C-alpha positions in Angstrom: 8.9 1.1 -28.1 7.2 2.8 -25.2 9.0 3.6 -22.0 8.2 3.7 -18.3 10.3 5.7 -15.9 10.5 4.5 -12.3 11.7 7.1 -9.7 12.8 6.7 -6.2 15.0 9.0 -4.1 18.4 7.8 -5.0 17.9 5.2 -7.9 19.6 2.5 -5.8 16.9 0.3 -4.4 13.2 0.5 -5.2 13.3 2.1 -8.7 16.1 -0.2 -9.8 14.2 -3.3 -8.6 11.0 -2.1 -10.4 13.0 -1.4 -13.6 14.6 -4.8 -13.7 11.4 -6.7 -12.8 9.3 -4.7 -15.3 11.8 -5.4 -18.1 12.0 -9.1 -17.3 8.2 -9.4 -17.3 7.5 -7.2 -20.3 10.1 -9.1 -22.3 8.5 -12.4 -21.4 5.1 -11.0 -22.4 6.5 -9.5 -25.6 5.2 -6.1 -24.7 6.4 -3.1 -26.6 7.4 -1.4 -23.3 10.7 -1.1 -21.5 11.6 0.6 -18.2 14.4 2.8 -17.1 14.9 4.3 -13.6 16.3 7.4 -12.0 16.6 9.2 -8.7 14.3 12.1 -7.8 17.0 13.6 -5.5 19.9 15.5 -7.0 22.3 13.2 -5.2 22.1 9.7 -3.8 22.8 8.8 -0.2 26.4 8.4 0.8 25.2 5.3 2.6 24.5 3.5 -0.7 27.4 1.2 -1.5 28.0 0.0 -5.0 25.8 0.3 -8.1 22.6 -1.3 -6.8 21.1 -2.3 -3.5 22.1 -5.8 -2.3 18.5 -6.4 -1.3 17.2 -5.6 -4.8 20.0 -7.6 -6.5 19.6 -10.6 -4.2 15.8 -10.8 -4.6 16.0 -10.5 -8.4 18.6 -13.2 -8.6 16.6 -15.4 -6.2 13.8 -15.3 -8.7 16.0 -16.1 -11.6 16.3 -12.5 -12.9 19.9 -11.5 -13.8 19.7 -7.7 -13.5 20.9 -6.2 -16.8 21.8 -2.9 -15.2 23.5 -4.3 -12.1 26.8 -2.6 -12.9 25.2 0.8 -13.6 25.6 3.3 -10.8 22.5 5.3 -9.7 21.6 8.2 -11.9 19.7 11.4 -10.9 16.7 12.3 -13.0 16.8 15.1 -15.5 14.0 16.9 -17.2 14.9 15.1 -20.4 14.1 11.8 -18.7 10.5 12.9 -18.4 10.5 13.6 -22.1 11.8 10.1 -22.8 9.0 8.4 -20.8 5.5 7.6 -21.8 4.6 6.8 -18.2 6.3 8.0 -15.0 5.9 6.2 -11.7 7.4 7.4 -8.4 7.6 4.7 -5.8 6.4 6.7 -2.7 4.2 9.8 -3.0 4.9 11.3 0.4 8.6 11.1 -0.2 8.9 11.8 -3.9 6.1 14.3 -4.7 7.9 17.2 -2.9 11.2 16.4 -4.7 9.6 16.2 -8.1 7.5 19.3 -7.6 10.6 21.3 -6.5 13.0 20.0 -9.1 10.6 19.4 -12.1 7.4 21.5 -11.6 6.8 21.4 -15.4 6.6 17.6 -15.4 5.1 17.0 -11.9 1.6 16.5 -13.2 2.7 13.5 -15.3 3.7 11.4 -12.4 1.7 8.5 -11.0 2.5 7.7 -7.4 2.7 4.4 -5.6 3.1 4.0 -1.9 6.1 1.8 -1.2 8.2 2.7 1.8 12.0 2.9 1.8 14.1 0.7 3.9 13.9 2.9 6.9 10.2 2.3 7.2 9.6 -1.2 5.7 11.6 -4.4 5.6 12.9 -5.2 2.1 10.8 -8.4 2.1 7.7 -6.2 2.5 8.7 -3.3 0.2 10.0 -5.5 -2.6 6.9 -7.7 -2.4 4.7 -4.6 -2.8 6.7 -3.6 -5.9 6.3 -7.2 -7.2 2.6 -6.8 -7.0 2.4 -3.3 -8.5 4.7 -4.1 -11.4 2.8 -7.3 -12.2 -0.5 -5.3 -12.1 1.1 -2.7 -14.4 2.4 -5.3 -16.9 -1.0 -7.0 -16.9 -2.7 -3.6 -17.6 -0.4 -2.9 -20.5 -1.1 -6.2 -22.3 
């Protein structure tokens, strides 16, 4: 089984949504891929309440996806996570590249960057729709 690692800053909103959506779609397509997600920052934001963003959870459930990891609290990335991944995707280059290059210089060259803004720059309806599109494109490319 191959693995894709999705990274956002705190592993609370964007990366968790991408992980759950990818796993749902990959399972439906019977792909030999599964996703996991982590936070590029050493610590999550104190503003994050609960294990997963309500915006991510609500959108997943509205589309019939019951998030398997909804009870898991955010986890920061470790160097070992890069070793466990066949593909690494960070959700926002301008935000995540500096974090990854500082914390994991030896793995920074393996990261593919998307351009999905966090909640302070894009409404969840916009950001999550962008993730929908990118994850669907990825699943299609892995078929």
